[in-house]
C-alpha positions as a Markdown table, in Angstrom:
| # | Residue | x | y | z |
|---|---|---|---|---|
| 1 | Unk | 50.3 | 13.9 | -6.5 |
| 2 | Unk | 49.0 | 11.5 | -9.2 |
| 3 | Unk | 49.6 | 8.6 | -7.4 |
| 4 | Unk | 47.3 | 9.8 | -4.6 |
| 5 | Unk | 44.5 | 10.3 | -6.7 |
| 6 | Unk | 45.0 | 7.3 | -8.4 |
| 7 | Unk | 44.9 | 5.3 | -5.0 |
| 8 | Unk | 41.8 | 7.1 | -3.8 |
| 9 | Unk | 40.0 | 6.5 | -7.0 |
| 10 | Unk | 40.8 | 2.6 | -6.5 |
| 11 | Unk | 39.6 | 2.7 | -3.3 |
| 12 | Unk | 36.3 | 4.2 | -4.1 |
| 13 | Unk | 35.8 | 2.1 | -6.8 |
| 14 | Unk | 36.8 | -1.2 | -4.6 |
| 15 | Unk | 34.3 | 0.3 | -1.9 |
| 16 | Unk | 31.6 | 0.7 | -4.6 |
| 17 | Unk | 32.2 | -3.0 | -5.9 |
| 18 | Unk | 31.8 | -4.1 | -2.1 |
| 19 | Unk | 28.6 | -2.5 | -1.3 |
| 20 | Unk | 27.1 | -3.6 | -4.8 |
| 21 | Unk | 28.0 | -7.3 | -3.9 |
| 22 | Unk | 26.9 | -7.3 | -0.7 |
| 23 | Unk | 23.6 | -5.6 | -1.8 |
| 24 | Unk | 23.0 | -7.9 | -4.7 |
| 25 | Unk | 24.2 | -11.0 | -2.5 |
| 26 | Unk | 21.4 | -10.4 | 0.1 |
| 27 | Unk | 18.7 | -10.0 | -2.4 |
| 28 | Unk | 19.5 | -13.3 | -3.7 |
| 29 | Unk | 18.8 | -14.8 | -0.2 |
| 30 | Unk | 15.0 | -13.8 | -0.7 |
| 31 | Unk | 12.8 | -16.5 | -2.4 |
| 32 | Unk | 9.1 | -15.6 | -3.4 |
| 33 | Unk | 6.4 | -17.5 | -1.6 |
| 34 | Unk | 5.3 | -20.2 | -4.2 |
| 35 | Unk | 1.6 | -20.8 | -2.7 |
| 36 | Unk | 1.0 | -16.9 | -2.2 |
| 37 | Unk | -2.4 | -15.9 | -0.6 |
| 38 | Unk | -5.5 | -17.8 | -0.8 |
| 39 | Unk | -8.7 | -16.3 | 1.2 |
| 40 | Unk | -10.5 | -18.9 | 3.2 |
| 41 | Unk | -13.5 | -19.2 | 1.4 |
| 42 | Unk | -12.2 | -18.6 | -2.1 |
| 43 | Unk | -11.7 | -15.7 | -4.1 |
| 44 | Unk | -15.1 | -15.3 | -5.0 |
| 45 | Unk | -17.0 | -16.6 | -1.9 |
| 46 | Unk | -21.0 | -16.2 | -3.1 |
| 47 | Unk | -22.9 | -15.8 | -6.0 |
| 48 | Unk | -23.6 | -12.0 | -5.2 |
| 49 | Unk | -20.0 | -11.2 | -5.2 |
| 50 | Unk | -19.4 | -13.1 | -8.9 |
| 51 | Unk | -22.3 | -11.1 | -10.1 |
| 52 | Unk | -20.8 | -7.6 | -8.8 |
| 53 | Unk | -17.5 | -9.0 | -10.6 |
| 54 | Unk | -19.2 | -9.8 | -13.8 |
| 55 | Unk | -20.9 | -6.4 | -13.6 |
| 56 | Unk | -17.4 | -4.4 | -13.4 |
| 57 | Unk | -15.8 | -6.3 | -16.1 |
| 58 | Unk | -19.1 | -6.1 | -18.4 |
| 59 | Unk | -19.8 | -2.3 | -17.9 |
| 60 | Unk | -16.7 | -1.2 | -19.7 |
| 61 | Unk | -16.8 | -3.2 | -22.5 |
| 62 | Unk | -20.8 | -3.4 | -23.3 |
| 63 | Unk | -22.3 | -0.4 | -21.4 |
| 64 | Unk | -25.1 | -0.3 | -19.7 |
| 65 | Unk | -27.0 | -2.0 | -22.1 |
| 66 | Unk | -25.9 | -5.3 | -19.7 |
| 67 | Unk | -29.0 | -4.1 | -17.4 |
| 68 | Unk | -31.4 | -5.1 | -20.1 |
| 69 | Unk | -30.4 | -8.7 | -19.2 |
| 70 | Unk | -30.9 | -8.6 | -15.6 |
| 71 | Unk | -31.7 | -10.8 | -13.4 |
| 72 | Unk | -27.9 | -12.2 | -13.6 |
| 73 | Unk | -27.6 | -15.7 | -12.3 |
| 74 | Unk | -24.3 | -16.8 | -10.6 |
| 75 | Unk | -23.4 | -20.3 | -10.1 |
| 76 | Unk | -20.2 | -21.4 | -8.1 |
């Protein structure tokens, strides 16, 4: 009876090792894209978008006082 439990335990461990090997082996075939995504018009396509991005960044840092410096100017 001890031999049967030992054999069953070995089969379970062997099966686990095989499954993990297959799983990690398949992940090693995946390669990330080097180029990534780039929009046709660029990430900031115009001056209006640039100003909105700047406002979203500046507002938490400097507060509503940023609006004292309006009009904002952006140049691409």
